C-alpha positions in Angstrom: -3.7 5.9 17.1 -3.3 9.0 19.4 -5.9 11.8 19.4 -3.1 14.1 18.0 -2.5 11.6 15.2 -6.2 11.5 14.4 -6.3 15.3 14.1 -3.2 15.2 11.7 -5.0 12.5 9.5 -7.8 14.9 9.1 -5.3 17.5 8.1 -4.0 15.1 5.4 -7.4 14.7 3.9 -8.1 18.4 4.0 -4.8 19.0 2.0 -5.8 16.8 -0.8 -9.5 17.9 -1.0 -9.1 21.7 -0.5 -5.5 23.0 -0.7 -3.2 23.8 -3.5 -1.2 20.6 -3.8 0.9 21.6 -6.8 4.1 21.9 -4.6 3.3 19.0 -2.2 6.4 17.1 -3.5 8.6 19.6 -1.7 7.1 18.4 1.6 8.0 14.7 1.0 11.4 13.3 1.7 11.9 10.1 -0.1 14.3 7.3 1.0 15.2 4.4 -1.2 14.1 6.0 -4.4 16.9 4.1 -6.3 14.9 0.8 -5.5 11.9 2.0 -7.5 13.8 3.9 -10.2 15.8 0.5 -11.0 12.7 -1.5 -11.6 10.8 1.1 -13.4 13.7 1.4 -15.9 13.3 -2.4 -16.3 9.7 -2.0 -17.6 8.5 -4.9 -15.3 5.4 -5.4 -13.5 5.3 -3.8 -10.1 3.1 -4.2 -7.1 3.4 -1.3 -4.5 2.0 -1.9 -1.1 1.4 0.5 1.7 -0.3 0.7 5.1 -2.1 3.5 6.9 0.5 5.5 8.8 -0.4 8.7 7.0 -2.7 9.1 4.1 -1.1 6.8 1.4 -2.4 8.9 -1.4 0.2 11.6 -0.5 3.0 9.2 -1.5 2.1 9.7 -5.2 3.3 13.3 -4.8 6.8 12.1 -4.3 9.1 13.1 -7.2 10.1 9.4 -7.7 6.4 8.7 -8.7 6.3 11.4 -11.4 5.0 10.2 -14.8 3.9 6.8 -13.4 0.6 5.1 -14.2 -0.7 3.4 -11.1 -3.8 1.2 -10.6 -5.2 1.5 -7.0 -7.1 -1.5 -5.8 -9.7 -0.7 -3.3 -13.0 -2.1 -1.9 -16.3 -0.9 -3.5 -18.4 1.3 -1.3 -21.0 4.0 -1.5 -18.6 6.9 -0.3 -17.9 8.8 -3.4 -15.7 11.3 -1.6 -13.0 8.6 -1.7 -12.9 8.6 -5.5 -12.5 12.4 -5.5 -9.0 11.8 -4.0 -8.0 9.9 -7.2 -9.2 12.7 -9.4 -7.6 15.5 -7.5 -4.2 13.4 -7.3 -4.4 12.6 -11.0 -4.8 16.3 -12.1 -2.0 17.7 -9.7 0.8 15.2 -9.2 1.6 14.2 -12.8 0.6 10.5 -12.6 -2.4 8.7 -13.9 -4.4 7.1 -11.2 -6.9 4.6 -12.0 -9.1 2.5 -9.7 -9.9 -1.2 -9.6 -12.9 -2.0 -7.5 -13.8 -5.2 -5.8 -16.2 -6.7 -3.4 -17.4 -10.2 -2.4 -19.3 -10.5 -5.6 -16.6 -9.5 -8.1 -13.3 -10.7 -6.6 -12.6 -13.0 -9.7 -13.5 -10.0 -12.0 -11.1 -7.7 -10.1 -8.4 -10.4 -10.1 -8.6 -10.7 -13.9 -8.2 -6.9 -14.2 -5.3 -7.0 -12.0 -3.6 -9.7 -14.0 -4.2 -7.9 -17.3 -2.6 -4.9 -15.9 0.4 -6.7 -14.5 0.8 -8.6 -17.7 1.1 -5.2 -19.5 3.9 -4.2 -16.9 1.6 -1.8 -15.0 2.1 -0.7 -11.4 -0.7 -1.9 -8.9 -1.0 -0.3 -5.4 -2.5 -2.2 -2.6 -3.4 -1.0 0.9 -2.9 -4.0 3.3 -4.5 -3.1 6.5 -8.0 -2.0 5.5 -10.0 -4.6 7.4 -11.5 -5.9 4.1 -13.4 -9.3 4.4 -13.8 -12.0 1.8 -10.1 -11.9 0.5 -7.5 -14.6 0.9 -5.4 -14.3 4.0 -2.5 -16.2 5.5 -1.0 -16.4 8.9 1.9 -14.0 9.4 4.2 -13.3 12.4 3.2 -10.0 14.1 5.1 -8.7 17.1 5.4 -12.0 18.8 1.8 -13.3 17.9 0.2 -14.2 14.6 -2.5 -12.6 12.6 -4.3 -13.2 9.2 -3.1 -10.6 6.5 -4.2 -10.4 2.8 -2.1 -12.5 0.4 -4.1 -13.0 -2.7 -2.2 -10.2 -4.3 1.1 -12.0 -3.7 -0.5 -15.0 -5.7 -1.0 -12.7 -8.6 2.4 -11.2 -8.2 3.9 -14.7 -8.5 2.0 -15.6 -11.5 3.0 -12.3 -13.3 6.6 -12.6 -12.1 6.2 -9.2 -10.4 8.4 -7.4 -8.0 6.6 -6.3 -4.8 7.7 -3.0 -3.3 6.8 -2.2 0.3 6.3 1.6 0.7 5.6 3.4 3.9 4.5 7.1 4.1 4.8 8.6 7.7 4.7 12.0 9.2 8.0 13.4 10.2 8.2 13.3 14.0 9.7 16.6 14.3 7.9 18.5 11.7 4.2 17.8 11.3 4.1 19.5 7.9 6.7 17.1 6.4 6.4 13.5 5.4 8.9 10.8 5.1 8.3 8.3 2.2 10.3 5.0 2.6 10.8 2.6 -0.4 12.0 -0.7 0.6 14.0 -3.3 -1.5 11.8 -4.9 -3.9 10.8 -8.5 -3.3 11.4 -10.4 -6.6 8.7 -13.0 -6.6 10.6 -15.3 -9.0 13.3 -15.8 -6.5 10.9 -17.7 -4.2 10.0 -20.4 -6.8 12.1 -23.0 -4.9 10.3 -22.4 -1.6 7.7 -25.0 -0.3 5.3 -22.0 0.3 6.4 -19.1 -1.7 3.3 -17.0 -0.8 3.8 -17.3 2.9 7.6 -16.7 2.7 7.0 -13.5 0.7 4.2 -12.5 3.0 6.4 -12.8 6.1 9.2 -10.9 4.5 6.7 -8.1 3.2 4.8 -7.7 6.5 8.0 -7.6 8.6 8.8 -4.1 7.0 5.5 -2.7 8.3 5.6 -4.4 11.6 9.1 -2.8 12.2 7.6 0.6 11.6 4.6 -0.2 13.9 6.9 -1.0 16.7 8.9 2.2 16.2 5.8 4.5 15.7 2.8 2.8 17.2 0.9 6.0 17.7 1.0 6.9 14.0 -0.7 3.7 12.8 -4.5 3.8 12.3 -5.5 0.2 12.0 -5.0 -1.3 15.4 -8.7 -2.2 15.7 -8.3 -4.2 12.3 -5.4 -6.2 13.7 -7.2 -7.0 16.8 -9.9 -8.6 14.7 -7.4 -10.5 12.5 -5.9 -11.9 15.7 -9.2 -13.2 16.8 -9.6 -14.9 13.4 -6.4 -16.7 14.0 -7.5 -17.9 17.4 -10.6 -19.4 16.1 -8.9 -21.5 13.5 
């Protein structure tokens, strides 16, 4: 991540914490909205995924997300400022944002909450590149190499017959005040039932979307340090 992008990321946090965000949707250009609209109309369970290119919370302000109820899965920590984001978002962007917390002591408890939500056709959001320990990971292809990436949520999606929707929020390269929100074609987990290892097949398809963006916009991605750690873990296997 470049120094300039780091400054921009601080700008993102400042927007949500201190600015008037009521019209923020006008600053977000959404691509592939029809993919999400179609599966929302089916009233089916959905897993939304994202990585840290720009502050992912801003994607909730996209017009296509209006009137959604989303559960954000995140690690438990002592930084209460992170939960203020959810309260601010919920009050300004027209969607209900709930949090499912987990750590190494309550992984099973968190998984149970996630499954209950999916079985009620809720939308669950996962951030995939946060460097979280003690979660299930599988080896995936990464820019000609291999790294270990989280896949436990894919197992839950398979059990719930959920659609997994890769989303990417990235700052517009020509206008730092605009954001591009990409919604990729949903991955329907039930269509992988005939695969020998459906979890790994879905993981490679899912992560390929993000790695393509990393190749195109390497300076905008904030998690290079985590990826180096994941590569070391593969080499130790």
